[in-house]
C-alpha positions in Angstrom: -11.4 -3.2 -66.3 -10.6 -6.0 -63.9 -8.3 -5.6 -60.9 -4.7 -6.7 -61.5 -4.0 -7.7 -57.9 -5.8 -8.6 -54.7 -4.5 -5.3 -53.1 -6.1 -3.3 -55.9 -9.4 -5.2 -55.6 -9.5 -4.6 -51.8 -8.7 -0.9 -52.1 -11.5 -0.5 -54.7 -13.9 -2.3 -52.3 -13.0 0.1 -49.5 -13.4 3.1 -51.8 -16.8 1.8 -53.1 -18.0 1.4 -49.5 -17.1 4.9 -48.6 -18.6 6.3 -51.8 -21.9 4.6 -51.0 -21.8 6.0 -47.4 -21.3 2.6 -45.7 -18.0 3.7 -44.1 -16.7 7.2 -43.4 -14.4 8.6 -46.0 -12.1 9.7 -43.2 -11.2 6.0 -42.6 -9.7 5.6 -46.1 -6.0 5.5 -46.6 -3.6 5.4 -49.5 -4.9 4.0 -52.8 -8.5 3.7 -51.6 -8.6 7.4 -50.7 -7.4 8.5 -54.2 -9.7 5.9 -55.9 -12.7 7.3 -54.1 -11.9 10.8 -55.2 -11.1 10.0 -58.8 -13.3 7.1 -59.9 -17.0 6.7 -60.5 -19.1 4.2 -58.5 -19.4 2.1 -61.7 -15.6 1.9 -62.2 -15.1 1.0 -58.5 -17.7 -1.7 -58.8 -15.9 -3.2 -61.8 -12.6 -3.3 -59.9 -14.1 -4.5 -56.6 -16.1 -7.4 -58.1 -13.0 -8.9 -59.7 -12.4 -12.5 -58.5 -9.2 -12.7 -56.4 -8.4 -16.3 -57.3 -5.2 -16.5 -59.2 -4.3 -12.8 -58.6 -1.0 -11.8 -57.0 -1.1 -9.9 -53.7 0.7 -6.9 -55.3 1.9 -5.9 -58.7 4.9 -3.7 -59.2 4.2 -0.6 -61.4 
């Protein structure tokens, strides 16, 4: 499942970093915090490795 926006991709990258132990989970905010709690490492990898080219900054829900 590819990321739909650059913001989603960045949040997934931050959550993935915390899940792997590279950054403290206490530094996560907003979407990245909930992503780290609810998604597997494999799901986060798929979102985080989406190319940003051509993606909008934000997508309205």
